[in-house]
All heavy atoms as TSV, in Angstrom:
chain	resi	resn	atom	element	x	y	z
A	1	MET	N	N	150.855	91.279	40.153
A	1	MET	CA	C	149.520	91.350	39.616
A	1	MET	C	C	149.610	91.749	38.139
A	1	MET	O	O	150.435	92.571	37.759
A	1	MET	CB	C	148.704	92.379	40.414
A	1	MET	CG	C	147.254	92.402	40.010
A	1	MET	SD	S	146.231	93.645	40.849
A	1	MET	CE	C	146.275	93.093	42.527
A	2	ASN	N	N	148.760	91.169	37.354
A	2	ASN	CA	C	148.726	91.443	35.926
A	2	ASN	C	C	148.443	92.931	35.676
A	2	ASN	O	O	147.605	93.536	36.336
A	2	ASN	CB	C	147.635	90.583	35.281
A	2	ASN	CG	C	147.647	90.654	33.777
A	2	ASN	OD1	O	148.376	91.445	33.192
A	2	ASN	ND2	N	146.829	89.836	33.163
A	3	ILE	N	N	149.145	93.507	34.723
A	3	ILE	CA	C	149.036	94.940	34.451
A	3	ILE	C	C	147.641	95.308	33.944
A	3	ILE	O	O	147.123	96.381	34.267
A	3	ILE	CB	C	150.149	95.422	33.480
A	3	ILE	CG1	C	150.224	96.944	33.458
A	3	ILE	CG2	C	149.923	94.888	32.091
A	3	ILE	CD1	C	150.712	97.528	34.739
A	4	MET	N	N	146.999	94.402	33.194
A	4	MET	CA	C	145.645	94.689	32.725
A	4	MET	C	C	144.660	94.687	33.890
A	4	MET	O	O	143.738	95.498	33.934
A	4	MET	CB	C	145.216	93.691	31.658
A	4	MET	CG	C	145.877	93.926	30.319
A	4	MET	SD	S	145.245	92.863	29.031
A	4	MET	CE	C	143.668	93.619	28.733
A	5	LEU	N	N	144.861	93.790	34.842
A	5	LEU	CA	C	144.002	93.753	36.016
A	5	LEU	C	C	144.182	95.016	36.862
A	5	LEU	O	O	143.211	95.582	37.366
A	5	LEU	CB	C	144.289	92.508	36.856
A	5	LEU	CG	C	143.459	92.338	38.125
A	5	LEU	CD1	C	141.982	92.257	37.785
A	5	LEU	CD2	C	143.918	91.102	38.880
A	6	GLN	N	N	145.427	95.470	36.992
A	6	GLN	CA	C	145.679	96.710	37.728
A	6	GLN	C	C	144.981	97.882	37.048
A	6	GLN	O	O	144.356	98.717	37.702
A	6	GLN	CB	C	147.172	96.993	37.810
A	6	GLN	CG	C	147.905	96.145	38.796
A	6	GLN	CD	C	149.389	96.463	38.816
A	6	GLN	OE1	O	149.934	97.018	37.852
A	6	GLN	NE2	N	150.045	96.114	39.902
A	7	GLY	N	N	145.094	97.961	35.735
A	7	GLY	CA	C	144.432	99.035	34.992
A	7	GLY	C	C	142.923	98.968	35.130
A	7	GLY	O	O	142.254	99.997	35.293
A	8	PHE	N	N	142.387	97.758	35.096
A	8	PHE	CA	C	140.952	97.579	35.244
A	8	PHE	C	C	140.484	98.043	36.622
A	8	PHE	O	O	139.481	98.748	36.749
A	8	PHE	CB	C	140.571	96.113	35.022
A	8	PHE	CG	C	139.088	95.867	35.049
A	8	PHE	CD1	C	138.344	96.033	33.906
A	8	PHE	CD2	C	138.460	95.471	36.208
A	8	PHE	CE1	C	136.969	95.814	33.922
A	8	PHE	CE2	C	137.100	95.249	36.241
A	8	PHE	CZ	C	136.346	95.426	35.092
A	9	LEU	N	N	141.213	97.655	37.663
A	9	LEU	CA	C	140.825	98.032	39.018
A	9	LEU	C	C	140.947	99.536	39.250
A	9	LEU	O	O	140.091	100.149	39.907
A	9	LEU	CB	C	141.661	97.262	40.040
A	9	LEU	CG	C	141.396	95.753	40.086
A	9	LEU	CD1	C	142.368	95.086	41.037
A	9	LEU	CD2	C	139.966	95.466	40.466
A	10	ILE	N	N	141.994	100.139	38.714
A	10	ILE	CA	C	142.139	101.587	38.831
A	10	ILE	C	C	141.008	102.288	38.085
A	10	ILE	O	O	140.412	103.250	38.580
A	10	ILE	CB	C	143.524	102.040	38.318
A	10	ILE	CG1	C	144.616	101.536	39.264
A	10	ILE	CG2	C	143.584	103.554	38.180
A	10	ILE	CD1	C	146.017	101.709	38.722
A	11	GLY	N	N	140.699	101.803	36.891
A	11	GLY	CA	C	139.597	102.374	36.118
A	11	GLY	C	C	138.259	102.219	36.822
A	11	GLY	O	O	137.416	103.123	36.793
A	12	ALA	N	N	138.055	101.081	37.481
A	12	ALA	CA	C	136.812	100.876	38.224
A	12	ALA	C	C	136.717	101.847	39.391
A	12	ALA	O	O	135.639	102.385	39.681
A	12	ALA	CB	C	136.725	99.434	38.713
A	13	GLY	N	N	137.828	102.089	40.059
A	13	GLY	CA	C	137.835	103.054	41.164
A	13	GLY	C	C	137.541	104.457	40.689
A	13	GLY	O	O	136.751	105.188	41.307
A	14	VAL	N	N	138.163	104.857	39.594
A	14	VAL	CA	C	137.924	106.186	39.035
A	14	VAL	C	C	136.469	106.316	38.587
A	14	VAL	O	O	135.821	107.343	38.827
A	14	VAL	CB	C	138.897	106.470	37.868
A	14	VAL	CG1	C	138.513	107.725	37.114
A	14	VAL	CG2	C	140.319	106.568	38.380
A	15	ALA	N	N	135.955	105.276	37.950
A	15	ALA	CA	C	134.558	105.299	37.494
A	15	ALA	C	C	133.607	105.428	38.677
A	15	ALA	O	O	132.642	106.203	38.622
A	15	ALA	CB	C	134.245	104.033	36.699
A	16	PHE	N	N	133.868	104.690	39.751
A	16	PHE	CA	C	133.017	104.770	40.936
A	16	PHE	C	C	133.005	106.182	41.509
A	16	PHE	O	O	131.941	106.716	41.855
A	16	PHE	CB	C	133.480	103.770	41.996
A	16	PHE	CG	C	132.694	103.858	43.273
A	16	PHE	CD1	C	131.429	103.304	43.353
A	16	PHE	CD2	C	133.209	104.508	44.375
A	16	PHE	CE1	C	130.685	103.393	44.527
A	16	PHE	CE2	C	132.486	104.606	45.545
A	16	PHE	CZ	C	131.218	104.049	45.624
A	17	VAL	N	N	134.173	106.787	41.602
A	17	VAL	CA	C	134.268	108.149	42.155
A	17	VAL	C	C	133.518	109.144	41.258
A	17	VAL	O	O	132.767	109.993	41.754
A	17	VAL	CB	C	135.744	108.559	42.333
A	17	VAL	CG1	C	135.881	110.039	42.632
A	17	VAL	CG2	C	136.387	107.725	43.428
A	18	LEU	N	N	133.698	109.043	39.945
A	18	LEU	CA	C	133.010	109.957	39.035
A	18	LEU	C	C	131.497	109.795	39.111
A	18	LEU	O	O	130.753	110.791	39.134
A	18	LEU	CB	C	133.483	109.732	37.604
A	18	LEU	CG	C	134.900	110.188	37.282
A	18	LEU	CD1	C	135.273	109.767	35.866
A	18	LEU	CD2	C	135.031	111.682	37.446
A	19	ILE	N	N	131.022	108.559	39.149
A	19	ILE	CA	C	129.581	108.309	39.233
A	19	ILE	C	C	129.032	108.825	40.560
A	19	ILE	O	O	127.961	109.431	40.606
A	19	ILE	CB	C	129.282	106.811	39.037
A	19	ILE	CG1	C	129.555	106.423	37.580
A	19	ILE	CG2	C	127.845	106.478	39.411
A	19	ILE	CD1	C	129.534	104.938	37.335
A	20	PHE	N	N	129.770	108.604	41.644
A	20	PHE	CA	C	129.324	109.075	42.954
A	20	PHE	C	C	129.188	110.596	42.974
A	20	PHE	O	O	128.178	111.128	43.448
A	20	PHE	CB	C	130.292	108.609	44.044
A	20	PHE	CG	C	129.984	109.155	45.397
A	20	PHE	CD1	C	128.917	108.659	46.129
A	20	PHE	CD2	C	130.739	110.182	45.930
A	20	PHE	CE1	C	128.618	109.174	47.377
A	20	PHE	CE2	C	130.451	110.701	47.177
A	20	PHE	CZ	C	129.386	110.198	47.903
A	21	PHE	N	N	130.185	111.299	42.464
A	21	PHE	CA	C	130.122	112.757	42.478
A	21	PHE	C	C	129.033	113.296	41.554
A	21	PHE	O	O	128.385	114.298	41.868
A	21	PHE	CB	C	131.481	113.374	42.131
A	21	PHE	CG	C	132.440	113.350	43.270
A	21	PHE	CD1	C	133.687	112.769	43.137
A	21	PHE	CD2	C	132.109	113.889	44.504
A	21	PHE	CE1	C	134.583	112.735	44.194
A	21	PHE	CE2	C	132.986	113.871	45.567
A	21	PHE	CZ	C	134.236	113.286	45.411
A	22	GLU	N	N	128.803	112.657	40.425
A	22	GLU	CA	C	127.721	113.087	39.538
A	22	GLU	C	C	126.362	112.857	40.202
A	22	GLU	O	O	125.467	113.701	40.119
A	22	GLU	CB	C	127.797	112.335	38.207
A	22	GLU	CG	C	126.823	112.830	37.175
A	22	GLU	CD	C	127.132	114.239	36.683
A	22	GLU	OE1	O	128.304	114.663	36.760
A	22	GLU	OE2	O	126.195	114.912	36.228
A	23	TYR	N	N	126.219	111.713	40.872
A	23	TYR	CA	C	124.971	111.412	41.570
A	23	TYR	C	C	124.701	112.443	42.666
A	23	TYR	O	O	123.582	112.944	42.795
A	23	TYR	CB	C	125.028	110.006	42.162
A	23	TYR	CG	C	123.816	109.649	42.986
A	23	TYR	CD1	C	122.616	109.301	42.373
A	23	TYR	CD2	C	123.871	109.672	44.371
A	23	TYR	CE1	C	121.502	108.991	43.125
A	23	TYR	CE2	C	122.763	109.373	45.130
A	23	TYR	CZ	C	121.584	109.021	44.506
A	23	TYR	OH	O	120.486	108.716	45.257
A	24	THR	N	N	125.726	112.761	43.453
A	24	THR	CA	C	125.524	113.742	44.524
A	24	THR	C	C	125.231	115.129	43.961
A	24	THR	O	O	124.438	115.873	44.549
A	24	THR	CB	C	126.737	113.797	45.470
A	24	THR	OG1	O	127.913	114.071	44.729
A	24	THR	CG2	C	126.892	112.501	46.240
A	25	ALA	N	N	125.837	115.483	42.842
A	25	ALA	CA	C	125.561	116.785	42.219
A	25	ALA	C	C	124.112	116.855	41.745
A	25	ALA	O	O	123.438	117.878	41.935
A	25	ALA	CB	C	126.513	117.036	41.054
A	26	ILE	N	N	123.624	115.775	41.153
A	26	ILE	CA	C	122.240	115.754	40.687
A	26	ILE	C	C	121.289	115.818	41.881
A	26	ILE	O	O	120.297	116.546	41.853
A	26	ILE	CB	C	121.983	114.515	39.815
A	26	ILE	CG1	C	122.713	114.665	38.474
A	26	ILE	CG2	C	120.489	114.306	39.580
A	26	ILE	CD1	C	122.684	113.437	37.602
A	27	GLN	N	N	121.586	115.064	42.932
A	27	GLN	CA	C	120.731	115.099	44.117
A	27	GLN	C	C	120.710	116.495	44.737
A	27	GLN	O	O	119.671	116.948	45.213
A	27	GLN	CB	C	121.207	114.075	45.143
A	27	GLN	CG	C	120.983	112.641	44.716
A	27	GLN	CD	C	119.525	112.327	44.513
A	27	GLN	OE1	O	119.021	112.409	43.404
A	27	GLN	NE2	N	118.852	111.981	45.576
A	28	ARG	N	N	121.842	117.171	44.749
A	28	ARG	CA	C	121.905	118.531	45.291
A	28	ARG	C	C	121.066	119.488	44.440
A	28	ARG	O	O	120.365	120.353	44.969
A	28	ARG	CB	C	123.357	118.990	45.367
A	28	ARG	CG	C	123.535	120.307	46.070
A	28	ARG	CD	C	124.986	120.681	46.304
A	28	ARG	NE	N	125.813	120.520	45.123
A	28	ARG	CZ	C	126.846	119.667	45.035
A	28	ARG	NH1	N	127.173	118.915	46.056
A	28	ARG	NH2	N	127.546	119.580	43.922
A	29	GLU	N	N	121.127	119.344	43.112
A	29	GLU	CA	C	120.312	120.187	42.236
A	29	GLU	C	C	118.830	119.965	42.482
A	29	GLU	O	O	118.046	120.924	42.515
A	29	GLU	CB	C	120.636	119.899	40.773
A	29	GLU	CG	C	121.965	120.409	40.309
A	29	GLU	CD	C	122.264	119.998	38.878
A	29	GLU	OE1	O	121.350	119.498	38.188
A	29	GLU	OE2	O	123.409	120.179	38.457
A	30	VAL	N	N	118.436	118.701	42.649
A	30	VAL	CA	C	117.024	118.393	42.906
A	30	VAL	C	C	116.592	118.987	44.245
A	30	VAL	O	O	115.508	119.560	44.363
A	30	VAL	CB	C	116.785	116.867	42.864
A	30	VAL	CG1	C	115.399	116.513	43.376
A	30	VAL	CG2	C	116.975	116.338	41.457
A	31	ALA	N	N	117.445	118.875	45.265
A	31	ALA	CA	C	117.109	119.426	46.582
A	31	ALA	C	C	116.996	120.944	46.531
A	31	ALA	O	O	116.089	121.522	47.141
A	31	ALA	CB	C	118.166	119.000	47.597
A	32	GLU	N	N	117.890	121.600	45.810
A	32	GLU	CA	C	117.825	123.064	45.695
A	32	GLU	C	C	116.563	123.501	44.953
A	32	GLU	O	O	115.897	124.465	45.356
A	32	GLU	CB	C	119.061	123.591	44.978
A	32	GLU	CG	C	120.326	123.534	45.802
A	32	GLU	CD	C	121.558	123.919	45.004
A	32	GLU	OE1	O	121.443	124.245	43.810
A	32	GLU	OE2	O	122.653	123.874	45.606
A	33	ARG	N	N	116.220	122.796	43.885
A	33	ARG	CA	C	115.016	123.141	43.137
A	33	ARG	C	C	113.765	122.882	43.980
A	33	ARG	O	O	112.810	123.659	43.959
A	33	ARG	CB	C	114.955	122.367	41.826
A	33	ARG	CG	C	113.888	122.907	40.885
A	33	ARG	CD	C	113.942	122.287	39.526
A	33	ARG	NE	N	113.544	120.886	39.623
A	33	ARG	CZ	C	114.162	119.882	39.015
A	33	ARG	NH1	N	115.197	120.098	38.257
A	33	ARG	NH2	N	113.743	118.654	39.151
A	34	SER	N	N	113.797	121.803	44.753
A	34	SER	CA	C	112.679	121.483	45.630
A	34	SER	C	C	112.503	122.550	46.703
A	34	SER	O	O	111.383	122.953	47.026
A	34	SER	CB	C	112.914	120.119	46.276
A	34	SER	OG	O	111.895	119.817	47.179
A	35	LYS	N	N	113.602	123.011	47.253
A	35	LYS	CA	C	113.541	124.056	48.272
A	35	LYS	C	C	113.045	125.370	47.666
A	35	LYS	O	O	112.252	126.088	48.279
A	35	LYS	CB	C	114.917	124.247	48.894
A	35	LYS	CG	C	114.939	125.174	50.066
A	35	LYS	CD	C	116.320	125.232	50.682
A	35	LYS	CE	C	116.348	126.158	51.860
A	35	LYS	NZ	N	117.690	126.244	52.452
A	36	ARG	N	N	113.502	125.679	46.455
A	36	ARG	CA	C	113.102	126.923	45.800
A	36	ARG	C	C	111.603	126.927	45.472
A	36	ARG	O	O	110.925	127.935	45.627
A	36	ARG	CB	C	113.919	127.130	44.530
A	36	ARG	CG	C	113.724	128.493	43.897
A	36	ARG	CD	C	114.602	128.711	42.687
A	36	ARG	NE	N	114.254	127.809	41.602
A	36	ARG	CZ	C	115.082	126.926	41.027
A	36	ARG	NH1	N	116.330	126.824	41.437
A	36	ARG	NH2	N	114.677	126.156	40.052
A	37	LEU	N	N	111.082	125.777	45.033
A	37	LEU	CA	C	109.666	125.692	44.679
A	37	LEU	C	C	108.779	125.343	45.866
A	37	LEU	O	O	107.552	125.355	45.741
A	37	LEU	CB	C	109.468	124.647	43.571
A	37	LEU	CG	C	110.148	124.952	42.239
A	37	LEU	CD1	C	109.976	123.794	41.278
A	37	LEU	CD2	C	109.604	126.238	41.644
A	38	ALA	N	N	109.388	124.994	46.993
A	38	ALA	CA	C	108.679	124.652	48.237
A	38	ALA	C	C	107.763	123.448	48.061
A	38	ALA	O	O	106.675	123.389	48.628
A	38	ALA	CB	C	107.917	125.850	48.769
A	39	LYS	N	N	108.169	122.501	47.232
A	39	LYS	CA	C	107.451	121.238	47.109
A	39	LYS	C	C	108.427	120.188	46.591
A	39	LYS	O	O	109.502	120.519	46.065
A	39	LYS	CB	C	106.253	121.353	46.179
A	39	LYS	CG	C	106.587	121.644	44.736
A	39	LYS	CD	C	105.339	121.691	43.879
A	39	LYS	CE	C	105.706	121.929	42.424
A	39	LYS	NZ	N	104.535	121.906	41.560
A	40	LYS	N	N	108.044	118.938	46.745
A	40	LYS	CA	C	108.917	117.855	46.301
A	40	LYS	C	C	108.886	117.775	44.773
A	40	LYS	O	O	107.824	117.776	44.160
A	40	LYS	CB	C	108.456	116.530	46.893
A	40	LYS	CG	C	109.377	115.398	46.573
A	40	LYS	CD	C	108.943	114.099	47.204
A	40	LYS	CE	C	109.969	113.051	46.828
A	40	LYS	NZ	N	109.478	111.720	47.056
A	41	VAL	N	N	110.077	117.735	44.172
A	41	VAL	CA	C	110.181	117.620	42.717
A	41	VAL	C	C	110.988	116.367	42.374
A	41	VAL	O	O	111.810	115.903	43.157
A	41	VAL	CB	C	110.842	118.868	42.087
A	41	VAL	CG1	C	109.974	120.088	42.270
A	41	VAL	CG2	C	112.212	119.100	42.647
A	42	GLU	N	N	110.724	115.843	41.206
A	42	GLU	CA	C	111.445	114.671	40.703
A	42	GLU	C	C	112.571	115.128	39.784
A	42	GLU	O	O	112.632	116.281	39.369
A	42	GLU	CB	C	110.482	113.765	39.938
A	42	GLU	CG	C	109.357	113.201	40.789
A	42	GLU	CD	C	109.862	112.251	41.859
A	42	GLU	OE1	O	110.802	111.486	41.591
A	42	GLU	OE2	O	109.315	112.295	42.974
A	43	LYS	N	N	113.415	114.192	39.453
A	43	LYS	CA	C	114.484	114.493	38.495
A	43	LYS	C	C	113.871	114.733	37.127
A	43	LYS	O	O	112.949	114.036	36.715
A	43	LYS	CB	C	115.458	113.320	38.401
A	43	LYS	CG	C	116.191	113.034	39.674
A	43	LYS	CD	C	117.070	111.822	39.501
A	43	LYS	CE	C	117.646	111.405	40.823
A	43	LYS	NZ	N	118.257	110.089	40.757
A	44	ASP	N	N	114.403	115.718	36.415
A	44	ASP	CA	C	113.898	115.962	35.072
A	44	ASP	C	C	114.653	115.090	34.069
A	44	ASP	O	O	115.598	114.376	34.409
A	44	ASP	CB	C	113.963	117.442	34.714
A	44	ASP	CG	C	115.373	118.005	34.697
A	44	ASP	OD1	O	116.321	117.241	34.893
A	44	ASP	OD2	O	115.514	119.226	34.489
A	45	SER	N	N	114.232	115.138	32.825
A	45	SER	CA	C	114.804	114.258	31.806
A	45	SER	C	C	116.285	114.557	31.553
A	45	SER	O	O	117.059	113.652	31.227
A	45	SER	CB	C	114.015	114.364	30.500
A	45	SER	OG	O	114.085	115.685	29.994
A	46	ASN	N	N	116.678	115.810	31.708
A	46	ASN	CA	C	118.075	116.181	31.514
A	46	ASN	C	C	118.965	115.517	32.561
A	46	ASN	O	O	120.039	114.999	32.249
A	46	ASN	CB	C	118.225	117.707	31.569
A	46	ASN	CG	C	119.627	118.154	31.277
A	46	ASN	OD1	O	120.351	117.508	30.532
A	46	ASN	ND2	N	120.019	119.270	31.867
A	47	GLN	N	N	118.514	115.515	33.796
A	47	GLN	CA	C	119.299	114.904	34.863
A	47	GLN	C	C	119.345	113.386	34.716
A	47	GLN	O	O	120.367	112.761	34.982
A	47	GLN	CB	C	118.729	115.302	36.223
A	47	GLN	CG	C	118.912	116.772	36.501
A	47	GLN	CD	C	118.055	117.242	37.641
A	47	GLN	OE1	O	117.002	116.676	37.912
A	47	GLN	NE2	N	118.501	118.296	38.309
A	48	ILE	N	N	118.257	112.797	34.290
A	48	ILE	CA	C	118.230	111.348	34.073
A	48	ILE	C	C	119.185	110.968	32.947
A	48	ILE	O	O	119.936	109.995	33.057
A	48	ILE	CB	C	116.795	110.875	33.782
A	48	ILE	CG1	C	115.946	111.046	35.039
A	48	ILE	CG2	C	116.778	109.431	33.304
A	48	ILE	CD1	C	114.476	110.804	34.826
A	49	SER	N	N	119.188	111.742	31.865
A	49	SER	CA	C	120.099	111.429	30.754
A	49	SER	C	C	121.555	111.680	31.145
A	49	SER	O	O	122.449	110.959	30.702
A	49	SER	CB	C	119.723	112.231	29.511
A	49	SER	OG	O	119.924	113.600	29.727
A	50	ARG	N	N	121.815	112.676	31.997
A	50	ARG	CA	C	123.181	112.893	32.504
A	50	ARG	C	C	123.659	111.694	33.295
A	50	ARG	O	O	124.800	111.233	33.135
A	50	ARG	CB	C	123.218	114.122	33.417
A	50	ARG	CG	C	123.457	115.414	32.719
A	50	ARG	CD	C	123.415	116.607	33.648
A	50	ARG	NE	N	124.211	116.473	34.853
A	50	ARG	CZ	C	124.063	117.241	35.921
A	50	ARG	NH1	N	123.141	118.179	35.941
A	50	ARG	NH2	N	124.828	117.074	36.970
A	51	MET	N	N	122.793	111.163	34.144
A	51	MET	CA	C	123.175	110.016	34.959
A	51	MET	C	C	123.354	108.769	34.094
A	51	MET	O	O	124.275	107.990	34.310
A	51	MET	CB	C	122.111	109.771	36.042
A	51	MET	CG	C	122.569	108.897	37.137
A	51	MET	SD	S	123.913	109.661	38.038
A	51	MET	CE	C	124.821	108.227	38.516
A	52	ARG	N	N	122.499	108.583	33.096
A	52	ARG	CA	C	122.622	107.442	32.197
A	52	ARG	C	C	123.931	107.527	31.412
A	52	ARG	O	O	124.630	106.526	31.240
A	52	ARG	CB	C	121.439	107.382	31.233
A	52	ARG	CG	C	121.471	106.135	30.351
A	52	ARG	CD	C	120.295	106.060	29.391
A	52	ARG	NE	N	119.015	106.195	30.071
A	52	ARG	CZ	C	118.126	107.145	29.786
A	52	ARG	NH1	N	118.360	108.034	28.856
A	52	ARG	NH2	N	116.982	107.196	30.432
A	53	GLY	N	N	124.275	108.705	30.950
A	53	GLY	CA	C	125.540	108.889	30.243
A	53	GLY	C	C	126.740	108.622	31.129
A	53	GLY	O	O	127.726	108.002	30.704
A	54	MET	N	N	126.678	109.062	32.374
A	54	MET	CA	C	127.773	108.819	33.307
A	54	MET	C	C	127.897	107.336	33.634
A	54	MET	O	O	129.006	106.805	33.777
A	54	MET	CB	C	127.568	109.631	34.580
A	54	MET	CG	C	128.715	109.554	35.550
A	54	MET	SD	S	130.321	110.016	34.855
A	54	MET	CE	C	130.139	111.753	34.690
A	55	MET	N	N	126.767	106.640	33.747
A	55	MET	CA	C	126.810	105.196	34.010
A	55	MET	C	C	127.420	104.440	32.823
A	55	MET	O	O	128.207	103.518	33.009
A	55	MET	CB	C	125.408	104.661	34.309
A	55	MET	CG	C	124.819	105.176	35.599
A	55	MET	SD	S	125.669	104.609	37.058
A	55	MET	CE	C	125.112	102.936	37.127
A	56	THR	N	N	127.071	104.853	31.622
A	56	THR	CA	C	127.653	104.227	30.434
A	56	THR	C	C	129.151	104.480	30.364
A	56	THR	O	O	129.935	103.568	30.093
A	56	THR	CB	C	126.969	104.770	29.160
A	56	THR	OG1	O	125.564	104.552	29.268
A	56	THR	CG2	C	127.512	104.086	27.922
A	57	PHE	N	N	129.543	105.715	30.624
A	57	PHE	CA	C	130.960	106.055	30.644
A	57	PHE	C	C	131.683	105.276	31.738
A	57	PHE	O	O	132.779	104.758	31.534
A	57	PHE	CB	C	131.126	107.560	30.859
A	57	PHE	CG	C	132.550	108.014	30.920
A	57	PHE	CD1	C	133.350	107.988	29.796
A	57	PHE	CD2	C	133.085	108.467	32.110
A	57	PHE	CE1	C	134.667	108.409	29.845
A	57	PHE	CE2	C	134.397	108.898	32.180
A	57	PHE	CZ	C	135.192	108.864	31.044
A	58	GLY	N	N	131.052	105.169	32.907
A	58	GLY	CA	C	131.646	104.429	34.014
A	58	GLY	C	C	131.777	102.951	33.731
A	58	GLY	O	O	132.687	102.292	34.232
A	59	ALA	N	N	130.878	102.401	32.940
A	59	ALA	CA	C	130.972	100.987	32.580
A	59	ALA	C	C	132.104	100.736	31.587
A	59	ALA	O	O	132.732	99.674	31.603
A	59	ALA	CB	C	129.645	100.506	31.992
A	60	ALA	N	N	132.379	101.693	30.727
A	60	ALA	CA	C	133.430	101.529	29.725
A	60	ALA	C	C	134.813	101.905	30.245
A	60	ALA	O	O	135.827	101.436	29.727
A	60	ALA	CB	C	133.109	102.373	28.491
A	61	LEU	N	N	134.866	102.746	31.270
A	61	LEU	CA	C	136.140	103.267	31.761
A	61	LEU	C	C	137.111	102.188	32.264
A	61	LEU	O	O	138.297	102.243	31.932
A	61	LEU	CB	C	135.883	104.317	32.841
A	61	LEU	CG	C	137.052	105.214	33.206
A	61	LEU	CD1	C	137.480	106.033	31.993
A	61	LEU	CD2	C	136.665	106.132	34.342
A	62	PRO	N	N	136.677	101.190	33.038
A	62	PRO	CA	C	137.631	100.165	33.483
A	62	PRO	C	C	138.279	99.408	32.322
A	62	PRO	O	O	139.475	99.109	32.354
A	62	PRO	CB	C	136.790	99.228	34.344
A	62	PRO	CG	C	135.677	100.053	34.824
A	62	PRO	CD	C	135.388	101.021	33.713
A	63	PHE	N	N	137.501	99.124	31.290
A	63	PHE	CA	C	138.060	98.425	30.134
A	63	PHE	C	C	139.062	99.305	29.389
A	63	PHE	O	O	140.100	98.831	28.926
A	63	PHE	CB	C	136.936	97.962	29.200
A	63	PHE	CG	C	136.030	96.957	29.847
A	63	PHE	CD1	C	134.773	97.321	30.282
A	63	PHE	CD2	C	136.446	95.651	30.055
A	63	PHE	CE1	C	133.935	96.411	30.894
A	63	PHE	CE2	C	135.630	94.732	30.667
A	63	PHE	CZ	C	134.370	95.091	31.085
A	64	ALA	N	N	138.750	100.592	29.301
A	64	ALA	CA	C	139.678	101.521	28.651
A	64	ALA	C	C	140.979	101.640	29.448
A	64	ALA	O	O	142.068	101.665	28.869
A	64	ALA	CB	C	139.021	102.893	28.497
A	65	PHE	N	N	140.869	101.690	30.767
A	65	PHE	CA	C	142.071	101.748	31.602
A	65	PHE	C	C	142.883	100.469	31.468
A	65	PHE	O	O	144.115	100.511	31.460
A	65	PHE	CB	C	141.692	101.992	33.067
A	65	PHE	CG	C	141.687	103.436	33.464
A	65	PHE	CD1	C	140.801	104.335	32.894
A	65	PHE	CD2	C	142.561	103.906	34.420
A	65	PHE	CE1	C	140.778	105.662	33.266
A	65	PHE	CE2	C	142.558	105.235	34.803
A	65	PHE	CZ	C	141.671	106.117	34.224
A	66	ALA	N	N	142.220	99.315	31.395
A	66	ALA	CA	C	142.922	98.037	31.258
A	66	ALA	C	C	143.694	97.995	29.935
A	66	ALA	O	O	144.877	97.617	29.895
A	66	ALA	CB	C	141.944	96.881	31.344
A	67	ILE	N	N	143.041	98.403	28.860
A	67	ILE	CA	C	143.704	98.414	27.546
A	67	ILE	C	C	144.830	99.437	27.532
A	67	ILE	O	O	145.930	99.173	27.003
A	67	ILE	CB	C	142.673	98.673	26.435
A	67	ILE	CG1	C	141.721	97.470	26.326
A	67	ILE	CG2	C	143.362	98.950	25.112
A	67	ILE	CD1	C	140.534	97.710	25.434
A	68	GLY	N	N	144.586	100.612	28.118
A	68	GLY	CA	C	145.617	101.642	28.158
A	68	GLY	C	C	146.829	101.207	28.979
A	68	GLY	O	O	147.970	101.447	28.580
A	69	ALA	N	N	146.609	100.561	30.106
A	69	ALA	CA	C	147.719	100.084	30.920
A	69	ALA	C	C	148.504	99.010	30.189
A	69	ALA	O	O	149.741	98.988	30.236
A	69	ALA	CB	C	147.201	99.545	32.260
A	70	TRP	N	N	147.803	98.107	29.519
A	70	TRP	CA	C	148.476	97.060	28.751
A	70	TRP	C	C	149.292	97.664	27.609
A	70	TRP	O	O	150.404	97.253	27.335
A	70	TRP	CB	C	147.430	96.079	28.211
A	70	TRP	CG	C	147.996	95.096	27.248
A	70	TRP	CD1	C	148.768	94.008	27.525
A	70	TRP	CD2	C	147.835	95.122	25.831
A	70	TRP	NE1	N	149.089	93.352	26.368
A	70	TRP	CE2	C	148.528	94.016	25.314
A	70	TRP	CE3	C	147.160	95.973	24.956
A	70	TRP	CZ2	C	148.565	93.749	23.957
A	70	TRP	CZ3	C	147.197	95.690	23.615
A	70	TRP	CH2	C	147.905	94.592	23.130
A	71	TRP	N	N	148.705	98.674	26.956
A	71	TRP	CA	C	149.377	99.296	25.816
A	71	TRP	C	C	150.614	100.077	26.266
A	71	TRP	O	O	151.650	100.047	25.603
A	71	TRP	CB	C	148.386	100.203	25.107
A	71	TRP	CG	C	148.880	100.809	23.836
A	71	TRP	CD1	C	149.428	100.158	22.770
A	71	TRP	CD2	C	148.911	102.195	23.498
A	71	TRP	NE1	N	149.762	101.053	21.796
A	71	TRP	CE2	C	149.467	102.313	22.212
A	71	TRP	CE3	C	148.507	103.332	24.164
A	71	TRP	CZ2	C	149.633	103.531	21.586
A	71	TRP	CZ3	C	148.654	104.551	23.532
A	71	TRP	CH2	C	149.218	104.635	22.262
A	72	ILE	N	N	150.521	100.787	27.388
A	72	ILE	CA	C	151.635	101.621	27.838
A	72	ILE	C	C	152.714	100.806	28.553
A	72	ILE	O	O	153.893	100.926	28.249
A	72	ILE	CB	C	151.119	102.751	28.752
A	72	ILE	CG1	C	150.265	103.721	27.926
A	72	ILE	CG2	C	152.275	103.493	29.405
A	72	ILE	CD1	C	149.548	104.771	28.754
A	73	TRP	N	N	152.313	99.979	29.535
A	73	TRP	CA	C	153.300	99.278	30.365
A	73	TRP	C	C	153.442	97.803	30.027
A	73	TRP	O	O	154.322	97.148	30.581
A	73	TRP	CB	C	152.933	99.419	31.832
A	73	TRP	CG	C	153.083	100.822	32.328
A	73	TRP	CD1	C	154.245	101.478	32.518
A	73	TRP	CD2	C	152.047	101.726	32.655
A	73	TRP	NE1	N	153.994	102.750	32.952
A	73	TRP	CE2	C	152.654	102.928	33.051
A	73	TRP	CE3	C	150.669	101.647	32.661
A	73	TRP	CZ2	C	151.919	104.035	33.446
A	73	TRP	CZ3	C	149.936	102.742	33.059
A	73	TRP	CH2	C	150.557	103.917	33.440
A	74	GLY	N	N	152.571	97.288	29.175
A	74	GLY	CA	C	152.597	95.844	28.904
A	74	GLY	C	C	153.638	95.516	27.909
A	74	GLY	O	O	154.324	94.592	27.802
């Protein structure tokens, strides 16, 4: 398998795991705040921007891994 493809796939896996854990952390924060206030609350702007930043990072990470793998092992 091409080394750039391997790097891309590894980067995609890492990005998926990071996005998943950030999403679950945000959901846990919302649930805790909802329980504390005893009513349903929505995500605040800080949490939305955290998730948007993580999605952007996750979109760029596979390409960075592909270039890094090509540069190191190619």
